[in-house]
C-alpha positions in Angstrom: -11.1 -1.9 10.8 -14.4 -0.3 10.1 -17.2 -1.8 12.2 -20.2 -3.2 10.4 -23.3 -1.1 11.2 -26.1 -2.7 13.1 -29.0 -3.9 11.0 -32.0 -1.7 11.4 -34.6 -0.3 9.1 -33.6 3.0 7.6 -34.6 6.0 9.7 -34.3 8.5 6.9 -37.0 8.1 4.2 -36.2 8.4 0.6 -36.9 11.7 -1.1 -40.7 12.2 -1.7 -42.2 11.5 -5.1 -41.0 14.0 -7.6 -42.8 15.1 -10.8 -39.6 14.2 -12.6 -39.9 10.5 -11.5 -39.5 8.6 -14.8 -40.7 5.2 -13.5 -43.6 6.1 -11.2 -45.1 2.6 -11.5 -41.8 0.8 -10.7 -42.0 0.0 -7.0 -38.4 -1.2 -6.5 -36.3 -0.6 -4.6 -38.1 -0.5 -1.3 -36.3 0.6 1.9 -36.2 -3.0 3.0 -34.7 -4.1 -0.3 -32.0 -1.4 0.0 -31.1 -2.5 3.5 -31.0 -6.2 2.6 -28.7 -5.6 -0.4 -26.5 -3.2 1.5 -26.1 -5.9 4.2 -25.4 -8.7 1.7 -22.7 -6.7 0.0 -21.2 -5.5 3.2 -21.0 -9.0 4.5 -19.4 -10.2 1.3 -16.9 -7.4 0.7 -16.6 -5.5 3.9 -16.5 -1.8 3.5 -14.1 -0.9 0.5 -10.8 0.6 1.7 -10.7 3.1 -1.2 -13.9 4.8 0.1 -13.1 4.5 3.8 -11.7 8.1 4.2 -14.9 9.5 2.8 -16.9 7.4 5.2 -14.9 8.9 8.1 -15.8 12.4 6.9 -19.5 11.5 6.8 -19.2 10.3 10.4 -17.7 13.7 11.4 -14.1 12.4 11.6 -11.1 13.4 9.6 -9.0 10.9 7.5 -6.0 12.4 9.4 -7.3 10.8 12.6 -6.3 7.4 11.3 -3.4 8.3 9.0 0.3 8.4 9.7 1.4 10.9 8.5 -1.9 12.8 8.5 -3.6 13.7 5.2 -5.4 17.0 5.0 -9.2 17.1 4.3 -9.7 17.4 0.6 -11.1 20.7 -0.6 -14.3 20.8 -2.7 -12.3 22.2 -5.6 -9.7 19.5 -5.4 -12.6 17.0 -5.4 -14.2 18.5 -8.4 -11.0 18.5 -10.4 -10.2 14.9 -9.3 -13.7 13.8 -10.5 -13.3 15.6 -13.8 -10.0 13.9 -14.4 -11.7 10.5 -13.7 -13.9 10.8 -16.7 -13.2 8.0 -19.2 -10.4 6.5 -17.2 -9.7 4.5 -14.0 -9.6 5.9 -10.5 -5.9 4.9 -10.2 -5.0 6.8 -13.4 -7.0 9.8 -12.5 -5.3 10.0 -9.1 -2.0 9.9 -10.8 -3.0 12.7 -13.1 -4.2 14.9 -10.2 -0.9 14.3 -8.3 1.0 15.3 -11.4 -1.2 18.4 -11.8 -0.6 19.5 -8.2 3.1 18.9 -8.5 3.3 21.2 -11.5 0.9 23.8 -10.2 0.8 24.0 -6.4 -2.0 26.7 -6.6 -5.0 27.1 -8.8 -4.0 30.7 -9.7 -0.9 29.3 -11.3 -3.0 27.1 -13.6 -4.8 30.3 -14.8 -1.6 32.3 -15.1 0.2 29.7 -17.2 -0.3 30.4 -20.9 1.4 27.3 -22.4 0.6 23.6 -22.5 1.8 22.9 -19.0 -1.6 21.9 -17.6 -2.3 19.6 -20.6 1.2 18.0 -20.2 0.7 17.6 -16.4 -2.6 15.6 -16.9 -1.7 13.8 -20.1 -1.4 10.4 -18.3 -5.1 10.6 -17.5 -6.2 10.7 -21.2 -8.2 13.3 -23.1 -5.7 15.9 -21.8 -6.6 18.7 -24.2 -10.4 18.4 -23.4 -10.0 18.1 -19.7 -7.4 20.9 -19.5 -9.8 23.3 -21.3 -12.7 22.4 -19.0 -10.6 22.8 -15.9 -9.3 26.2 -17.0 -12.8 27.3 -18.0 -14.2 26.2 -14.6 -11.4 27.9 -12.6 -11.9 31.1 -14.6 -15.6 31.0 -14.1 -15.2 30.5 -10.3 -12.7 33.4 -10.0 -14.9 35.8 -12.1 -18.0 35.0 -9.9 -16.4 34.7 -6.5 -13.2 36.8 -6.7 -11.1 33.8 -5.5 -10.7 30.3 -6.8 -12.4 28.5 -4.0 -15.6 26.3 -3.8 -15.8 25.9 0.0 -19.0 28.0 0.0 -20.8 25.0 -1.5 -20.7 23.3 1.8 -23.4 25.6 3.1 -25.7 25.1 0.2 -28.5 22.5 -0.3 -28.2 19.7 -2.8 -30.3 21.4 -5.4 -28.3 24.7 -5.0 -25.0 22.8 -5.5 -26.4 21.2 -8.6 -27.3 24.6 -10.0 -23.9 26.1 -9.2 -21.8 23.3 -10.7 -24.0 22.5 -13.7 -23.2 25.9 -15.2 -19.7 24.8 -16.1 -19.1 22.9 -19.4 -18.2 19.3 -19.0 -19.6 19.0 -15.5 -22.6 16.7 -15.8 -25.0 15.0 -13.4 -22.6 12.2 -12.5 -19.7 14.5 -11.8 -21.9 16.7 -9.6 -23.4 13.7 -7.8 -19.9 12.4 -7.0 -18.8 15.8 -5.6 -22.0 15.9 -3.5 -21.5 12.5 -2.1 -17.8 12.3 -1.6 -16.6 15.8 -1.1 -19.6 17.6 0.4 -20.9 14.6 2.4 -24.4 15.2 1.0 -27.0 12.5 0.4 -26.9 11.7 -3.3 -26.5 8.6 -5.4 -24.3 8.8 -8.5 -25.0 6.3 -11.3 -21.9 5.0 -13.1 -21.7 2.0 -15.4 -21.4 -0.4 -12.5 -24.4 1.0 -10.6 -26.5 1.1 -13.7 -25.7 -2.5 -14.7 -26.3 -3.9 -11.3 -29.5 -2.0 -10.5 -30.9 -3.2 -13.8 -29.9 -6.8 -13.0 -31.7 -6.8 -9.6 -34.8 -5.0 -11.0 -34.3 -1.7 -9.2 -34.7 0.1 -12.6 -36.2 -1.2 -15.8 -33.7 -2.8 -18.3 -34.4 0.1 -20.7 -33.4 2.7 -18.1 -30.9 5.4 -19.2 -28.3 6.6 -16.7 -30.1 9.9 -16.3 -33.5 8.4 -15.6 -32.0 5.8 -13.3 -30.3 8.5 -11.3 -33.6 10.3 -10.7 -35.5 7.1 -9.8 -32.8 5.7 -7.5 -32.4 9.0 -5.7 -36.2 9.1 -5.1 -36.3 5.5 -3.9 -33.1 4.8 -1.9 -33.2 6.1 1.7 -30.7 8.8 2.3 -28.9 7.0 5.1 -28.2 4.0 2.8 -27.1 5.9 -0.3 -23.4 6.3 0.5 -22.8 2.7 1.5 -24.9 1.2 -1.3 -23.2 3.3 -3.9 -19.6 2.4 -2.8 -20.5 -1.2 -2.5 -22.2 -1.4 -5.9 -19.1 0.2 -7.5 -16.8 -2.2 -5.7 -18.9 -5.2 -6.5 -19.2 -4.2 -10.2 -15.4 -4.1 -10.4 -14.8 -7.4 -8.6 -17.7 -9.8 -9.3 -17.2 -11.8 -12.5 -20.8 -12.8 -12.6 -22.0 -9.2 -12.5 -19.6 -8.1 -15.3 -21.5 -10.3 -17.7 -23.8 -8.3 -20.0 -27.3 -7.9 -18.7 -29.5 -10.6 -20.2 -26.6 -13.0 -21.0 -26.6 -16.5 -19.6 -24.8 -16.7 -16.3 -23.1 -19.9 -15.2 -24.3 -21.7 -12.1 -20.9 -21.4 -10.5 -20.7 -17.7 -11.0 -24.2 -17.1 -9.6 -23.4 -19.3 -6.6 -20.6 -17.0 -5.3 -22.4 -13.7 -6.1 -24.2 -12.3 -3.0 -26.7 -10.7 -5.4 -27.7 -13.9 -7.2 -30.9 -14.3 -5.2 -31.9 -10.7 -6.0 -31.4 -10.9 -9.7 -34.6 -10.8 -11.7 -35.5 -13.0 -14.7 -35.1 -11.4 -18.1 -38.9 -11.1 -18.4 -39.2 -9.2 -15.1 -36.4 -6.7 -15.7 -37.7 -5.8 -19.1 -41.0 -4.6 -17.9 
């Protein structure tokens, strides 16, 4: 069982103010708010099992240390393809699609060598098979042309901004996909913004209610201390999936009973505040 971290103020400050900051006058979240919300969600949910292997990697451990039989450390390329497959579907379905892909094509070179619809058929269970297959092939081809081999392990040695530049050149790989690869597969300090994260951070006033996902990503990465980003992100995603109160559309009336069991109820802003 993962031990709950001791409560202390974040040692690593958030990123300094950027000229790209879209909500310069929006003070939240402060480091203290980030810590309080992380602790509230951690006490309520514990650390989510689905993200535990990635947490071990961030601690310098390998998932194989606690697995029987051991699981190999995921490669950056495997992580990128898994994240691509997760677009517009659930994590469980995307994992099934990736397992089907690897069963049909044990190596990435085989994906490029295959001229039929084998890749599309292998990932069909994940939805949007034609689009995702085309993007995967284009990305693999681009990597091989640039690097000579189909491998992205060199990204581990690059900075966050350098990784963003490298991956953003591929069609279909947007900011959220890059952020997920950074956080989960490269153990970098980044904060992806999916629908759960955007909805919850609007509700608790960390971003304005009119915030787009792109602007929320910039603001939250500027504000949230690096050493809290991973835990907070995993907990927000889990909470967004499980909390009935937080699945209600922002601004809709919440019932007293639903608010009473939600650990974020006391952090939620009134409609007037969050629409500033």
